[in-house]
C-alpha positions in Angstrom: 2.8 9.9 -14.2 0.1 12.5 -14.7 -0.9 14.4 -11.4 -4.2 16.0 -11.6 -4.0 20.1 -11.5 -6.6 20.1 -8.3 -5.2 19.3 -4.9 -6.8 19.2 -1.3 -4.6 20.9 1.2 -5.5 21.8 5.0 -9.3 21.4 4.0 -9.6 23.3 1.1 -8.7 22.8 -2.5 -6.0 25.0 -4.5 -3.9 24.4 -7.8 -1.1 22.1 -7.3 1.5 25.0 -8.2 0.4 27.0 -5.3 1.1 24.6 -2.5 4.1 25.7 -0.4 5.2 25.2 3.1 8.0 26.5 4.9 11.3 24.8 4.8 11.0 23.9 8.6 8.7 21.2 7.9 8.3 18.1 10.2 7.6 15.7 7.2 10.5 16.7 5.4 13.2 17.0 8.2 12.0 14.3 10.5 9.8 11.8 8.4 7.4 13.0 11.2 4.4 12.0 9.3 2.0 9.4 8.1 0.3 8.8 4.8 -2.2 6.8 2.7 -2.3 5.5 -1.3 -5.7 4.6 -2.4 -6.8 3.0 -5.5 -9.1 4.4 -8.0 -11.3 2.5 -10.7 -12.7 4.5 -13.2 -12.8 7.5 -11.0 -14.1 5.6 -8.0 -12.3 4.9 -4.9 -11.6 1.5 -3.7 -11.5 0.6 -0.1 -11.7 4.1 0.7 -13.1 3.7 4.2 -10.4 1.3 5.1 -7.9 3.4 4.1 -9.3 6.2 6.0 -9.3 4.4 9.1 -5.6 3.1 8.9 -4.8 6.9 8.5 -6.3 7.7 11.7 -4.8 4.5 13.4 -1.6 5.8 12.2 -2.0 9.2 13.2 -3.3 8.5 17.0 -0.1 6.0 17.1 2.5 8.9 16.3 0.2 11.6 18.2 -0.6 13.5 15.5 -3.9 15.5 15.7 -6.3 15.3 12.7 -9.0 18.1 13.4 -11.4 16.6 10.4 -13.5 13.9 11.3 -13.0 10.7 9.2 -16.3 11.9 7.5 -15.3 15.2 6.7 -12.1 14.0 5.6 -13.9 11.2 3.3 -16.2 14.0 1.8 -13.3 16.2 0.9 -11.5 13.1 -0.9 -14.5 12.6 -2.9 -15.0 16.0 -3.7 -11.4 16.1 -4.9 -12.1 13.5 -7.6 -15.3 15.5 -8.8 -13.1 19.0 -8.9 -10.4 17.0 -11.1 -13.3 15.4 -13.3 -11.4 12.3 -12.6 -12.9 9.1 -14.5 -10.0 6.9 -15.2 -7.7 4.3 -13.1 -5.2 6.2 -10.8 -4.1 6.4 -7.3 -4.4 8.9 -4.6 -1.6 10.2 -2.2 -2.7 11.6 1.0 -0.2 12.7 3.7 -0.2 14.2 7.2 2.7 15.4 8.9 3.1 17.0 12.5 3.1 20.7 10.8 5.8 23.6 10.3 7.7 24.7 13.2 11.5 25.7 14.3 13.5 22.3 14.1 13.2 20.6 17.5 12.8 17.1 18.1 10.4 17.8 20.9 6.6 18.2 19.5 5.6 22.0 18.8 2.9 23.3 20.7 -0.1 24.5 19.2 1.1 23.8 15.7 -1.8 22.5 13.2 -1.0 19.6 11.0 0.0 19.8 7.6 -2.2 17.7 5.0 -2.4 17.5 1.5 -3.8 14.9 -1.0 -3.4 14.5 -4.7 -4.5 12.4 -7.7 -2.3 10.8 -10.3 -3.1 8.3 -13.1 -2.1 4.7 -12.7 -3.5 2.2 -15.3 -3.4 -1.6 -14.1 -0.4 -3.5 -14.9 -2.0 -6.2 -16.7 1.5 -7.8 -17.6 2.3 -8.1 -14.1 -1.0 -9.5 -13.0 -1.4 -12.1 -16.0 2.1 -13.3 -16.3 3.7 -12.9 -12.5 6.9 -11.3 -11.3 10.5 -12.2 -10.0 11.6 -10.6 -6.7 14.5 -10.8 -4.5 15.1 -11.4 -0.7 16.5 -8.7 1.6 17.2 -9.1 5.5 14.6 -6.8 7.1 16.3 -3.9 8.8 13.2 -1.5 9.5 12.1 -0.2 12.8 9.7 -2.0 15.2 6.4 -0.1 14.3 5.8 -1.1 10.7 2.2 -1.2 11.3 2.2 2.4 11.5 2.1 4.0 7.8 4.5 6.5 8.3 7.0 8.5 6.2 10.0 6.6 7.3 10.6 4.6 4.5 14.5 4.7 3.6 14.9 1.1 4.3 11.8 0.1 2.2 13.3 2.7 -0.5 16.8 0.8 -0.7 15.3 -2.5 -0.7 13.0 -1.6 -3.7 15.8 0.0 -5.7 17.9 -3.0 -5.1 15.3 -5.1 -6.4 15.0 -2.8 -9.5 18.8 -3.0 -10.1 18.8 -7.0 -10.1 15.8 -6.6 -12.9 13.1 -7.5 -10.1 9.5 -6.3 -9.0 9.7 -6.5 -5.3 11.9 -7.4 -2.3 10.7 -9.8 0.1 12.2 -9.0 3.6 12.7 -11.1 6.6 14.0 -11.0 9.9 16.0 -14.1 11.3 14.9 -16.0 8.3 11.4 -15.4 8.8 9.5 -13.7 6.1 7.6 -10.4 7.2 6.6 -8.6 4.1 7.9 -6.8 1.1 9.2 -3.3 0.5 6.0 -2.0 -0.5 3.4 -4.9 -0.2 2.1 -8.1 1.8 3.3 -11.4 0.8 1.9 -14.5 0.9 2.7 -18.4 0.3 0.7 -21.4 -0.9 1.1 -24.8 0.1 -1.3 -27.6 -0.2 -4.3 -25.2 -1.2 -3.4 -23.1 2.2 -2.7 -19.5 2.4 0.2 -18.3 4.8 1.2 -14.9 5.5 2.8 -13.2 8.6 0.7 -12.2 11.3 -0.7 -8.7 12.0 1.7 -7.5 14.3 3.7 -4.5 15.0 6.2 -6.0 12.2 4.3 -5.5 9.3 1.8 -2.9 7.7 -1.4 -4.6 7.8 -2.6 -3.7 4.4 -6.2 -3.0 3.4 -5.9 -5.3 0.3 -4.7 -7.8 2.5 -7.7 -7.8 5.1 -9.7 -8.0 1.7 -7.8 -11.0 0.9 -8.6 -12.9 4.1 -12.6 -12.5 3.2 -11.8 -13.5 -0.5 -10.4 -16.9 0.9 -13.1 -17.2 3.5 -15.6 -17.0 0.8 -13.8 -19.2 -1.6 -13.5 -22.1 1.4 -9.3 -21.3 1.2 -7.8 -21.8 4.2 -6.1 -18.5 5.2 -3.4 -19.0 8.0 -1.9 -16.2 9.8 1.2 -17.9 10.2 4.7 -16.8 9.4 7.0 -18.9 6.7 10.6 -18.8 6.3 12.8 -18.1 3.7 13.5 -21.9 3.6 10.3 -22.5 3.0 10.0 -20.4 -0.3 11.6 -23.1 -2.8 9.0 -25.4 -1.6 5.8 -23.5 -2.3 3.2 -24.3 -4.7 2.5 -20.5 -5.1 3.7 -17.3 -4.0 2.0 -13.5 -4.3 1.9 -10.6 -3.3 -0.7 -7.5 -2.7 -0.9 -3.9 -2.5 -3.3 -1.1 -3.4 -1.1 -0.1 -6.5 -0.4 -4.0 -7.2 -3.5 -5.5 -6.6 -2.9 -9.0 -6.3 0.5 -10.3 -8.4 1.7 -13.6 -8.6 5.5 -14.6 -7.9 6.8 -16.7 -10.3 10.8 -16.4 -9.2 12.5 -15.4 -6.1 16.4 -14.7 -6.2 16.4 -16.2 -9.6 14.8 -19.6 -8.6 11.7 -20.6 -10.3 8.5 -21.2 -8.1 6.8 -24.5 -9.0 6.0 -24.6 -12.4 7.1 -20.7 -13.1 3.2 -19.9 -13.6 0.7 -18.1 -11.6 -1.2 -20.8 -9.6 -5.0 -21.5 -9.3 -5.4 -20.2 -5.5 -3.7 -16.7 -6.8 -5.9 -16.7 -10.0 -9.2 -17.4 -8.0 -8.0 -14.3 -5.6 -7.4 -12.1 -8.8 -10.8 -13.0 -10.1 -12.4 -12.2 -6.4 -10.6 -8.8 -6.4 -11.8 -7.7 -9.8 -15.3 -8.8 -9.0 -15.2 -6.9 -5.3 -13.8 -3.6 -7.2 -16.3 -3.7 -9.9 -13.7 -3.1 -12.3 -15.3 -5.1 -15.2 -18.8 -3.2 -14.6 -17.3 0.1 -14.4 -15.4 -0.5 -17.6 -18.6 -1.1 -19.2 -20.5 1.8 -17.8 -17.9 4.2 -19.0 
């Protein structure tokens, strides 16, 4: 993964090799922070405002004060693209922690938040988008505030690693048999032409692409139900798919080595993929460059 040399830190710009924080940094010691990952297509952000809005919601939920306004932060992120002369497909990682202070569970007083953002290349995985992927299922053991995009990701990391070790792309998480989401993406079931996905409660991260999919479905007259489904429903699905900023919309064709329907991406998923490409103007930007 190629990381671009200029990063944004504390509302200014510096070389990535020059960024340092004290070892007593609350993100490092407590996971006391929030983050966002924003997709870039041909040097332009996709769903930038939606990600910035969610970042501020997460920060407010954990009582981290961001001194920049949304407009100021957005302008900094746009300038970061320009300073790196970024024109390809990639992603931005943006992190804010409660700052650096002597280690104490209680919040430090009058300590500024630490903020930084960097860009890396991230080509589209056209093979997965076209053919679909295999996933596993795992019990959801995460905390009760999954709507916050926090740095506390160890259960997600362990689930994702187990999926990889089993030759799969993702892990579908479930609580008491009801599917919540995946380790790093939202998940959807299609039955009889209708889309089902877990409601946007505290138990899941309300993905920016997930919000867009709901709009795509409305535009395509595809019923979209924020209604949970169970592990037992999965073998009976006509289609399954997942979504995230880096994955886009990927068909799921096997779950725990069991084939879904005919083992090929379904029509509803394909329609949503086409709507995504159009919405992100991927083809048009490709022709421009």
